[in-house]
C-alpha positions in Angstrom: 115.2 56.6 28.1 113.7 53.6 29.7 112.5 55.0 32.9 110.5 57.6 30.7 108.7 54.5 29.1 107.6 53.2 32.5 105.9 56.1 33.6 104.3 57.2 30.5 102.8 53.4 30.6 102.2 53.6 34.1 100.0 56.7 33.6 98.4 55.7 30.4 97.2 52.6 32.4 96.1 54.5 35.0 94.3 57.0 32.6 92.6 54.1 31.6 91.6 52.7 34.6 90.2 55.9 35.4 88.2 56.0 32.2 87.1 52.8 32.5 85.8 53.1 36.4 84.2 56.8 35.8 82.3 55.4 32.5 80.6 52.4 34.4 80.1 53.7 37.9 77.2 55.6 37.9 74.9 52.9 35.7 74.2 51.2 38.9 72.8 55.0 40.3 71.2 55.1 37.0 69.2 52.0 37.6 68.2 52.7 41.1 67.0 56.2 40.4 64.6 54.7 37.5 63.7 52.1 39.6 62.7 54.6 42.6 60.9 57.2 39.8 58.9 53.8 38.4 57.9 53.2 42.0 56.6 56.8 43.1 54.8 57.1 39.6 53.2 53.9 40.1 52.3 55.2 43.5 50.6 58.2 42.2 53.2 60.9 42.6 53.7 63.3 40.0 57.6 64.1 39.7 58.0 65.1 36.2 57.3 68.8 35.6 54.8 67.7 32.4 52.6 66.5 35.1 52.1 69.8 36.6 49.6 72.5 35.2 51.6 75.8 35.4 49.6 78.1 33.3 47.5 80.6 35.2 43.8 81.3 34.7 42.5 83.3 32.2 41.3 85.9 34.8 44.6 85.8 36.7 46.4 86.4 33.3 44.4 89.4 32.5 44.9 91.1 35.9 48.6 90.9 35.6 48.6 91.8 31.8 46.7 94.9 33.2 48.9 95.8 36.2 52.1 95.4 33.9 51.0 97.7 31.4 50.0 100.1 34.1 53.1 100.0 35.8 55.1 100.2 32.4 53.0 102.9 31.2 55.4 106.0 30.2 53.0 108.4 32.3 52.9 106.0 35.4 55.9 107.8 37.0 53.8 111.3 36.5 50.6 110.1 37.8 52.5 108.6 40.3 53.9 111.8 41.8 57.7 110.8 41.4 60.3 113.2 40.2 63.1 112.7 37.9 65.4 109.7 39.7 68.4 110.3 38.0 68.7 113.9 36.4 71.0 114.3 33.6 74.3 116.2 34.3 75.9 116.0 30.9 76.0 113.3 28.1 77.0 110.5 30.2 76.8 111.6 34.0 73.6 111.9 36.3 73.2 113.3 39.9 72.7 111.7 42.7 69.7 112.1 44.4 70.0 112.0 47.9 72.7 114.6 47.9 70.5 117.1 46.2 69.1 119.6 48.7 65.5 119.8 46.9 63.7 117.2 44.9 61.8 118.5 41.6 58.5 116.6 41.1 56.4 116.1 37.8 53.5 115.5 39.8 50.3 116.7 38.1 48.7 119.0 41.0 
């Protein structure tokens, strides 16, 4: 019984020491990081995301919206002349297009 108490107390002391060192070891690194960030800010470097303008100009946003709308249109496949990529073979199955002898085309011509 005596040896169990010695092992338990040793493990408790080691655990407490590890917790203490883990809690206090990064404070030195955090101070060095903040000092470096402050120095870089004083030199004029942009180091935070809030300093950058990540928005696109209105004309570019409008063009992107038009491209997105055109590509997501239900008629985009028909206009582009694509066939049906996964024709249904049942309620829970589809045909593999590369194994088909001939691919149906839904083009308007």
